[in-house]
C-alpha positions as CSV (number, residue, x, y, z in Angstrom):
1,M,-13.1,-17.0,-5.9
2,I,-9.4,-17.1,-5.9
3,F,-7.6,-15.4,-8.9
4,R,-5.0,-17.6,-10.5
5,Y,-2.1,-16.2,-12.4
6,A,-3.1,-16.0,-16.0
7,P,0.0,-15.6,-18.1
8,F,-1.8,-14.4,-21.3
9,R,-3.6,-11.7,-19.4
10,I,-0.4,-10.6,-17.6
11,I,1.6,-10.6,-20.9
12,L,-1.1,-8.4,-22.3
13,F,-1.1,-6.1,-19.4
14,R,2.7,-5.8,-19.7
15,S,2.4,-4.8,-23.4
16,L,-0.1,-2.1,-22.5
17,F,2.3,-0.7,-19.9
18,A,5.5,-1.1,-21.9
19,W,5.7,2.4,-23.0
20,G,5.4,3.6,-19.4
21,L,8.2,1.5,-18.0
22,I,11.0,3.3,-16.2
23,A,14.2,1.9,-14.7
24,A,13.4,-1.5,-13.2
25,S,13.7,-1.8,-9.4
26,S,13.1,-4.3,-6.8
27,L,11.3,-3.9,-3.5
28,P,12.5,-4.8,0.0
29,A,11.5,-7.3,2.5
30,A,10.3,-4.7,5.0
31,Q,9.9,-6.1,8.4
32,P,8.7,-4.7,11.8
33,T,11.7,-5.3,13.9
34,D,14.1,-7.7,12.3
35,A,17.1,-6.1,10.9
36,P,16.7,-5.9,7.1
37,T,20.4,-5.8,6.3
38,S,23.7,-7.5,7.1
39,P,25.6,-5.4,9.6
40,T,29.4,-4.8,9.1
41,S,29.9,-3.8,12.7
42,S,28.0,-3.4,15.9
43,A,26.2,-0.4,17.4
44,T,25.2,0.4,20.9
45,V,22.2,2.2,22.1
46,Q,22.9,4.2,25.3
47,P,20.2,4.8,28.1
48,S,19.8,8.3,26.8
49,G,19.0,6.8,23.3
50,A,22.3,8.0,21.8
51,I,23.8,5.5,19.3
52,T,27.5,4.8,19.2
53,S,29.1,2.9,16.3
54,G,32.9,3.2,16.1
55,P,33.7,6.9,16.3
56,L,30.1,7.9,15.4
57,S,27.8,9.1,18.1
58,I,24.2,10.2,17.3
59,P,21.9,11.5,20.0
60,F,18.2,10.6,20.0
61,S,16.2,13.3,18.2
62,P,15.1,16.1,20.6
63,Y,12.0,16.5,18.3
64,A,10.7,13.1,19.2
65,S,8.6,12.5,22.3
66,A,9.8,11.2,25.6
67,E,7.5,8.1,25.1
68,A,9.3,7.4,21.8
69,L,12.7,7.6,23.5
70,A,11.6,5.1,26.1
71,Q,10.3,2.8,23.5
72,F,13.4,3.1,21.4
73,V,15.6,2.1,24.3
74,R,13.3,-0.9,25.2
75,D,13.5,-2.1,21.6
76,A,17.3,-1.9,21.7
77,N,17.3,-4.2,24.7
78,R,14.9,-6.8,23.2
79,S,16.3,-10.2,22.7
80,P,17.4,-10.5,18.9
81,A,15.1,-12.2,16.3
82,P,16.1,-15.5,14.8
83,G,16.8,-13.7,11.5
84,L,15.8,-14.5,8.0
85,S,18.1,-17.4,7.9
86,G,16.4,-19.0,10.9
87,P,13.6,-21.4,10.9
88,I,10.4,-19.8,9.7
89,E,8.4,-21.1,12.7
90,A,10.8,-19.6,15.1
91,N,10.5,-16.2,13.4
92,R,6.8,-16.5,13.5
93,R,6.7,-17.3,17.2
94,Y,9.1,-14.4,17.9
95,Y,7.0,-11.8,16.1
96,D,3.7,-13.2,17.3
97,A,4.8,-12.8,20.9
98,I,5.8,-9.2,20.3
99,N,2.6,-8.4,18.4
100,S,0.3,-10.2,20.8
101,D,1.7,-8.0,23.6
102,R,0.9,-4.9,21.5
103,V,-2.6,-6.2,20.8
104,E,-3.3,-6.5,24.5
105,R,-2.0,-3.0,25.1
106,M,-4.0,-1.6,22.2
107,K,-7.3,-3.1,23.4
108,K,-7.1,-1.1,26.6
109,L,-6.6,2.0,24.7
110,Y,-8.8,1.3,21.7
111,P,-11.9,-1.0,22.5
112,V,-12.9,-3.0,19.6
113,E,-14.7,-6.3,18.7
114,I,-12.8,-9.0,16.8
115,R,-14.1,-11.9,14.9
116,S,-12.6,-14.3,12.3
117,E,-14.5,-15.0,9.1
118,K,-13.7,-16.6,5.7
119,I,-14.3,-14.2,2.8
120,A,-14.0,-15.8,-0.7
121,G,-12.3,-18.7,0.9
122,V,-9.6,-16.4,2.5
123,G,-9.2,-16.0,6.1
124,T,-9.8,-12.6,7.7
125,D,-10.0,-10.9,11.0
126,I,-12.8,-8.4,11.1
127,V,-12.3,-5.5,13.5
128,T,-15.1,-3.0,14.5
129,P,-15.2,-0.3,17.2
130,A,-16.7,-1.4,20.6
131,G,-19.5,1.2,20.2
132,G,-20.3,0.2,16.7
133,V,-19.5,1.5,13.2
134,S,-20.7,5.3,12.9
135,A,-23.7,6.0,10.8
136,A,-21.4,8.0,8.3
137,N,-19.2,4.9,7.9
138,R,-21.8,2.2,7.3
139,G,-21.3,2.2,3.6
140,R,-17.4,2.2,4.1
141,V,-14.8,-0.5,4.7
142,L,-11.1,-0.7,4.9
143,I,-8.9,-3.7,4.0
144,N,-5.7,-4.1,6.0
145,L,-2.7,-5.9,4.7
146,H,-0.3,-6.8,7.6
147,G,3.5,-6.6,7.5
148,G,6.1,-9.3,8.2
149,A,8.3,-9.7,5.2
150,F,5.7,-11.8,3.4
151,L,6.8,-14.5,6.0
152,W,4.9,-13.8,9.3
153,G,2.5,-11.2,10.7
154,A,-0.9,-12.9,10.3
155,H,-3.5,-12.3,13.1
156,S,-1.6,-10.6,15.9
157,G,0.4,-8.5,13.4
158,A,-2.6,-7.6,11.4
159,L,-4.6,-6.6,14.6
160,V,-1.8,-4.2,15.6
161,E,-2.5,-2.4,12.4
162,S,-6.3,-2.7,12.4
163,I,-7.4,-2.1,16.1
164,P,-6.4,1.7,16.4
165,V,-7.7,2.6,13.0
166,A,-11.1,0.9,13.5
167,S,-11.5,2.4,17.0
168,V,-10.4,5.9,16.1
169,G,-12.2,6.0,12.8
170,K,-15.4,4.3,14.0
171,L,-15.4,2.0,11.0
172,K,-14.9,-1.6,10.0
173,V,-11.5,-2.9,9.1
174,I,-11.0,-6.3,7.5
175,S,-7.4,-7.7,7.9
176,V,-6.6,-10.4,5.3
177,D,-4.6,-13.4,6.1
178,Y,-3.0,-13.6,2.7
179,R,-0.7,-16.5,1.7
180,Q,2.9,-15.9,2.4
181,G,6.4,-17.5,1.8
182,P,8.0,-20.0,2.0
183,E,4.8,-22.0,1.6
184,A,3.4,-19.8,-1.2
185,T,5.1,-17.6,-3.8
186,F,4.0,-14.5,-5.9
187,P,1.3,-13.8,-6.9
188,A,-0.6,-15.7,-4.2
189,A,-1.0,-12.7,-1.8
190,S,-2.3,-10.5,-4.7
191,E,-4.8,-13.2,-5.7
192,D,-6.1,-13.3,-2.1
193,V,-6.4,-9.6,-1.7
194,A,-8.3,-9.4,-5.0
195,A,-10.6,-12.2,-4.1
196,V,-11.6,-10.5,-0.7
197,Y,-11.9,-7.1,-2.6
198,E,-14.2,-8.6,-5.3
199,A,-16.4,-10.2,-2.6
200,L,-16.7,-6.9,-0.9
201,L,-17.8,-5.3,-4.1
202,M,-21.1,-7.1,-3.7
203,H,-21.8,-5.0,-0.5
204,Y,-19.7,-1.8,-0.9
205,K,-19.2,0.7,-3.8
206,P,-15.6,0.6,-4.9
207,Q,-15.1,4.2,-4.0
208,N,-16.0,3.4,-0.4
209,I,-13.4,0.7,-0.1
210,G,-9.9,1.6,1.2
211,I,-6.8,-0.6,1.3
212,Y,-3.7,0.0,3.5
213,G,-0.8,-1.7,5.1
214,C,2.6,-1.3,6.7
215,S,5.9,-2.7,5.5
216,A,5.2,-5.8,3.5
217,G,1.6,-4.8,3.7
218,G,2.5,-1.4,2.2
219,I,4.2,-3.2,-0.7
220,L,1.3,-5.5,-1.1
221,T,-1.2,-2.6,-1.1
222,A,0.6,-1.1,-4.0
223,Q,0.8,-4.5,-5.8
224,S,-2.9,-5.0,-5.3
225,V,-3.9,-1.8,-6.8
226,V,-2.1,-2.8,-10.0
227,W,-3.4,-6.4,-9.8
228,I,-7.0,-5.2,-9.4
229,A,-6.6,-3.0,-12.4
230,A,-5.1,-5.8,-14.5
231,H,-8.1,-8.0,-13.8
232,G,-10.7,-5.5,-14.8
233,L,-12.0,-4.6,-11.3
234,P,-12.9,-1.0,-10.4
235,R,-10.2,0.7,-8.4
236,P,-10.6,1.3,-4.7
237,G,-11.4,4.7,-3.3
238,A,-8.1,5.3,-1.6
239,V,-5.0,3.4,-0.4
240,G,-2.3,3.8,2.3
241,T,1.3,2.5,1.6
242,Y,3.1,2.8,5.0
243,C,6.8,2.0,5.9
244,A,7.4,0.7,2.3
245,S,5.7,1.4,-1.0
246,L,6.4,1.1,-4.7
247,V,10.2,0.7,-5.2
248,E,13.3,-0.9,-3.8
249,T,14.6,0.1,-0.4
250,W,17.7,1.7,-1.8
251,G,19.0,5.2,-1.3
252,D,20.5,6.8,1.8
253,S,18.1,5.4,4.3
254,A,18.9,1.8,3.4
255,F,22.4,2.4,4.7
256,M,21.8,5.1,7.4
257,G,18.5,3.7,8.7
258,P,19.9,0.6,10.3
259,V,22.5,2.7,12.1
260,L,19.9,5.3,13.3
261,S,17.9,2.4,14.6
262,G,20.8,0.9,16.7
263,N,22.2,-1.6,14.2
264,G,25.6,-1.6,12.7
265,P,26.5,-0.1,9.3
266,V,25.5,-2.3,6.3
267,T,26.9,-2.8,2.9
268,K,24.0,-4.3,1.0
269,P,20.2,-3.9,1.8
270,L,18.0,-7.0,1.5
271,L,15.9,-6.8,-1.6
272,L,12.5,-8.1,-2.2
273,V,13.4,-10.5,-5.0
274,N,15.7,-12.4,-2.4
275,L,12.7,-13.3,-0.2
276,P,11.1,-16.8,-0.5
277,Y,7.8,-15.3,-1.5
278,F,9.2,-13.7,-4.6
279,K,11.1,-16.7,-5.9
280,G,10.9,-16.6,-9.7
281,A,9.2,-13.2,-9.9
282,D,9.9,-10.9,-12.8
283,P,11.4,-7.7,-11.4
284,H,10.4,-5.9,-14.6
285,D,6.7,-6.6,-14.0
286,P,4.6,-3.7,-12.5
287,L,2.5,-6.4,-10.8
288,V,5.7,-7.0,-8.7
289,F,7.2,-3.5,-8.7
290,P,4.5,-0.9,-9.4
291,G,7.1,1.9,-9.4
292,V,8.7,0.6,-12.7
293,S,5.5,1.7,-14.7
294,A,4.3,5.3,-14.9
295,T,1.2,4.1,-16.7
296,A,0.5,1.8,-13.9
297,L,0.9,4.6,-11.2
298,A,-1.4,6.9,-13.2
299,H,-4.3,4.6,-12.3
300,F,-3.6,4.8,-8.5
301,P,-6.4,6.3,-6.3
302,P,-5.4,8.9,-3.7
303,T,-2.5,7.5,-1.8
304,L,-1.3,8.1,1.8
305,L,2.5,7.4,2.5
306,I,3.9,7.3,6.0
307,S,7.4,6.7,7.3
308,G,10.0,7.9,9.9
309,S,13.3,9.7,9.8
310,R,15.0,6.5,11.0
311,D,13.2,4.1,8.8
312,F,15.5,2.0,6.7
313,A,12.8,2.2,4.0
314,L,12.4,6.1,4.1
315,S,14.2,6.7,0.8
316,S,12.0,4.2,-1.0
317,V,8.9,5.8,0.5
318,L,10.1,9.3,-0.6
319,R,10.9,8.0,-4.1
320,S,7.4,6.4,-4.3
321,H,5.8,9.7,-3.3
322,A,7.8,11.5,-6.1
323,L,6.8,8.9,-8.7
324,L,3.1,9.1,-7.8
325,V,3.1,13.0,-7.8
326,Q,4.8,12.7,-11.2
327,A,2.2,10.4,-12.4
328,G,-0.5,13.0,-11.4
329,V,-1.8,11.0,-8.3
330,D,-3.1,12.8,-5.3
331,A,-0.4,11.6,-2.9
332,E,0.1,12.7,0.7
333,L,3.4,12.1,2.6
334,H,3.9,12.2,6.3
335,V,7.4,11.6,7.8
336,Y,7.8,11.5,11.5
337,E,11.0,12.8,13.1
338,G,13.0,10.3,15.1
339,M,10.7,7.4,14.3
340,W,11.8,4.0,13.0
341,H,10.2,1.3,10.9
342,S,6.6,0.6,11.8
343,F,6.8,2.9,14.9
344,F,3.0,3.1,15.2
345,S,2.8,-0.5,16.0
346,D,3.4,0.7,19.7
347,P,0.2,2.5,20.7
348,E,1.6,4.6,23.6
349,L,3.5,7.0,21.4
350,P,2.2,10.4,20.7
351,E,3.6,9.9,17.2
352,S,1.5,6.8,16.9
353,H,-1.6,8.7,18.0
354,A,-0.8,11.4,15.4
355,A,-0.4,8.7,12.7
356,Y,-3.7,7.0,13.6
357,D,-5.4,10.5,13.3
358,V,-3.7,11.1,9.8
359,M,-4.9,7.7,8.5
360,V,-8.4,8.1,9.7
361,R,-8.7,11.7,8.3
362,F,-7.2,10.7,5.0
363,F,-9.7,7.9,4.3
364,D,-12.6,10.0,5.6
365,R,-11.7,12.7,3.1
366,H,-11.3,10.4,0.2
367,L,-13.7,7.5,0.5
368,G,-17.0,8.0,-1.3
369,R,-15.7,10.7,-3.7
């Protein structure tokens, strides 16, 4: 079953949440490697990891690992992406090549079995550990929502987020190939996630289902919680919003993050409402921006937030954590020093290993409560 956007139900939902609305904000187009902003000048990454931009020189953090330094320098030397103004198929090929390489590296470190399956008419990739799901996790399942600016990331990008969690956690992870722009617009992705979630409710208790995602997937995870509640479905047991979350990518990191990641200074971050997927979406709607409604946030299950000190979306993640805590949600925040947007997509980093462990322990603690 695919949910369709029901204006009457959404208007009713908005009225129920009207008293809880706070200042409206828009959410970013968080992406794995494409620069999210328009640089005003260039920056250079030295072999040492130091960044120079005009008179500014910033060394790579001594608190980050040697593996992270090596990856940071490799990323700086990668050929640039086509950019959001480029052809969508060119962008999809570019990121698929990067993520397909990551998938092959992950399979060597984290053996899994992968199969594709339609669930409620929605394409999914089902990832299970090579040794099988543990006895303790047979009644549990995780839904993964991949990143990629609501433009790319299906399959290879989803597997990057699913493989290590399934392997380390010894549980089943289902990555959803949700509809994206420019072919689809909001709320298509929320409909697809809810359809898969409702189908899984026939086999799993809601408290045993977790949802998580990075970047656009972190945004969609938050949106899905509110969408699920608006359509009368029981809330999931726990969620993880990584690399992006409930509110706009504004604040200090929106301007400093690009510089710390080796891009030039910027004057205006790219906002979510400017992406093709969100054409015509209402920025005052908590189904689009959950952070605008304290009442909506009060219904969130335990939530894990992860970011890095160089992530352009760090400020939005910090703000999202504060809003969740203010709403009385059990919210757990981890920020990794020296790390950039979606850093754990590269499996060799000690920081990535630590993040996988945090994710697995979080869901193990909260699912089934």
